[in-house]
VOGU-458509 format. One record per residue (C-alpha): residue in one letter; x, y, z. Coordinates in steps of 0.05 Angstrom, whole numbers. Example, Ala and Ser with C-alpha at 12.3 -4.5 7.8 and 13.67 -1.06 7.14 Angstrom:
2
@kollum->a | u->246 | v->-90 | w->156 .
@kollum->s | u->273 | v->-21 | w->143 .
//
This chain:
69
@kollum->m | u->2192 | v->1913 | w->2423 .
@kollum->d | u->2139 | v->1874 | w->2465 .
@kollum->f | u->2076 | v->1860 | w->2421 .
@kollum->h | u->2025 | v->1881 | w->2479 .
@kollum->l | u->2066 | v->1951 | w->2479 .
@kollum->f | u->2059 | v->1958 | w->2402 .
@kollum->l | u->1987 | v->1937 | w->2406 .
@kollum->r | u->1982 | v->2002 | w->2453 .
@kollum->q | u->2024 | v->2046 | w->2413 .
@kollum->l | u->1981 | v->2021 | w->2351 .
@kollum->g | u->1919 | v->2047 | w->2391 .
@kollum->r | u->1945 | v->2113 | w->2412 .
@kollum->r | u->1962 | v->2129 | w->2343 .
@kollum->i | u->1898 | v->2117 | w->2319 .
@kollum->r | u->1857 | v->2150 | w->2375 .
@kollum->a | u->1904 | v->2211 | w->2352 .
@kollum->a | u->1890 | v->2211 | w->2286 .
@kollum->r | u->1812 | v->2197 | w->2304 .
@kollum->e | u->1807 | v->2262 | w->2356 .
@kollum->l | u->1847 | v->2304 | w->2296 .
@kollum->l | u->1784 | v->2290 | w->2257 .
@kollum->g | u->1737 | v->2305 | w->2307 .
@kollum->w | u->1706 | v->2242 | w->2308 .
@kollum->s | u->1671 | v->2199 | w->2354 .
@kollum->q | u->1698 | v->2122 | w->2359 .
@kollum->d | u->1623 | v->2107 | w->2334 .
@kollum->v | u->1635 | v->2145 | w->2272 .
@kollum->a | u->1705 | v->2125 | w->2256 .
@kollum->a | u->1688 | v->2054 | w->2258 .
@kollum->a | u->1635 | v->2063 | w->2214 .
@kollum->r | u->1670 | v->2101 | w->2170 .
@kollum->a | u->1729 | v->2038 | w->2163 .
@kollum->g | u->1672 | v->1988 | w->2161 .
@kollum->v | u->1680 | v->1959 | w->2231 .
@kollum->d | u->1647 | v->1941 | w->2294 .
@kollum->s | u->1655 | v->1999 | w->2348 .
@kollum->k | u->1674 | v->1950 | w->2399 .
@kollum->f | u->1723 | v->1922 | w->2358 .
@kollum->f | u->1746 | v->1993 | w->2344 .
@kollum->q | u->1747 | v->2010 | w->2421 .
@kollum->r | u->1790 | v->1955 | w->2433 .
@kollum->i | u->1835 | v->1963 | w->2375 .
@kollum->e | u->1847 | v->2037 | w->2407 .
@kollum->a | u->1848 | v->2008 | w->2474 .
@kollum->g | u->1910 | v->1965 | w->2452 .
@kollum->k | u->1872 | v->1904 | w->2469 .
@kollum->q | u->1856 | v->1877 | w->2398 .
@kollum->a | u->1911 | v->1855 | w->2350 .
@kollum->i | u->1896 | v->1870 | w->2281 .
@kollum->t | u->1912 | v->1844 | w->2208 .
@kollum->l | u->1943 | v->1889 | w->2152 .
@kollum->r | u->1879 | v->1886 | w->2116 .
@kollum->t | u->1846 | v->1924 | w->2176 .
@kollum->l | u->1900 | v->1970 | w->2188 .
@kollum->h | u->1895 | v->1994 | w->2115 .
@kollum->r | u->1821 | v->2001 | w->2125 .
@kollum->l | u->1831 | v->2045 | w->2185 .
@kollum->a | u->1877 | v->2087 | w->2163 .
@kollum->t | u->1835 | v->2099 | w->2095 .
@kollum->a | u->1782 | v->2120 | w->2138 .
@kollum->l | u->1818 | v->2169 | w->2177 .
@kollum->h | u->1852 | v->2197 | w->2114 .
@kollum->a | u->1917 | v->2178 | w->2144 .
@kollum->p | u->1978 | v->2140 | w->2100 .
@kollum->t | u->1979 | v->2063 | w->2136 .
@kollum->a | u->2056 | v->2070 | w->2149 .
@kollum->s | u->2039 | v->2129 | w->2200 .
@kollum->f | u->2008 | v->2079 | w->2249 .
@kollum->l | u->2071 | v->2030 | w->2244 .
//
């Protein structure tokens, strides 16, 4: 799989989890402890992230980390 395609799919999964909770990007970013612009780039599929950050996002979104992979 192309890495850029993977980032876009990851961003879509994160966005879907956030929207399921009814949260704005700003709320989700604050709960995960990341900058809102950084969070926006992740959802847009334009930002690579570490596994640590993925785990923080998943925890904040009340989802298993593996569900984003």
